Each structure stands twice: as structure tokens, then as C-alpha cells.
C-alpha positions as CSV (number, residue, x, y, z in Angstrom):
1,M,31.9,-21.9,48.0
2,S,29.9,-23.3,50.8
3,D,27.3,-20.9,52.8
4,T,29.1,-21.9,55.8
5,D,32.3,-20.6,54.5
6,R,30.2,-17.1,53.6
7,R,29.2,-16.6,56.9
8,T,32.6,-17.0,58.3
9,R,33.8,-14.4,56.5
10,I,31.0,-11.9,57.1
11,S,31.8,-12.8,60.9
12,Y,35.5,-12.1,60.5
13,G,34.7,-9.0,58.7
14,L,32.4,-7.8,61.3
15,M,35.0,-8.6,64.0
16,V,37.4,-6.7,62.3
17,F,35.2,-3.8,61.7
18,A,34.4,-3.9,65.2
19,A,37.9,-3.6,66.2
20,I,38.8,-1.2,64.4
21,F,36.0,0.9,65.1
22,A,36.2,0.6,69.0
23,L,39.7,1.3,68.8
24,T,39.3,4.5,66.7
25,C,36.3,5.6,69.2
26,V,39.0,5.0,72.3
27,I,41.6,7.1,70.7
28,L,39.3,9.8,70.6
29,I,38.0,9.8,73.4
30,V,41.8,9.9,75.1
31,T,42.6,12.5,72.9
32,G,39.6,14.9,73.8
33,V,37.9,15.1,70.6
34,V,34.7,13.6,71.7
35,G,32.9,13.5,75.2
36,P,33.1,10.5,77.4
37,T,29.6,9.4,76.4
38,V,31.0,7.7,73.5
39,W,31.9,4.8,75.8
40,F,28.9,2.9,75.4
41,T,29.6,2.8,71.5
42,V,33.1,1.4,72.7
43,V,31.2,-1.3,74.6
44,A,28.5,-2.2,71.8
45,M,31.8,-2.6,69.4
46,A,34.1,-4.6,72.0
47,L,30.3,-7.0,72.3
48,L,30.0,-7.3,68.6
49,A,33.4,-8.1,68.1
50,L,33.0,-11.0,70.9
51,S,30.0,-12.3,69.7
52,Q,31.5,-13.0,65.9
53,W,34.4,-14.8,67.7
54,L,32.0,-17.1,69.5
55,N,30.2,-17.4,66.6
56,I,33.5,-18.4,64.3
57,R,34.8,-20.7,67.0
58,A,31.2,-22.4,67.5
59,R,31.5,-23.0,63.6
60,R,34.9,-24.5,63.3
61,R,33.9,-26.6,66.5
62,S,30.8,-28.1,64.3
63,R,33.1,-29.2,61.3
């Protein structure tokens, strides 16, 4: 397994984790379990997922 394949899988893992975590936070905010101050966490996780997606796309283009 090459180093690029390992990095790509890590990026996919981080992207999936960030998306699930952000979705969970949104559900908790909408249902009123946590306060609206948690929105910064949703934004941070969305940005993490976006950065990992861009990272994966850049690796695919360089192959």
C-alpha cells in the first residue's frame, strides 16, 4: 500500500467523521438539547469535511 493511498483513506475517514459529527450537532441544536452556541462546532466540522474533500480531489488530479 502506498503512502498516497493511506493518506486518501485517512482523508475519507476524517471527512465522514466530520459530516456525521456536524449532522449530530445540528440535530441536537434543532431539538433543543444543546444551545445555539454549538453552531461554531457545526461550521468547524463542515470546513474540515470541505478541506478533506478538496485534499482528495487534488490527489486524484495529480495521479
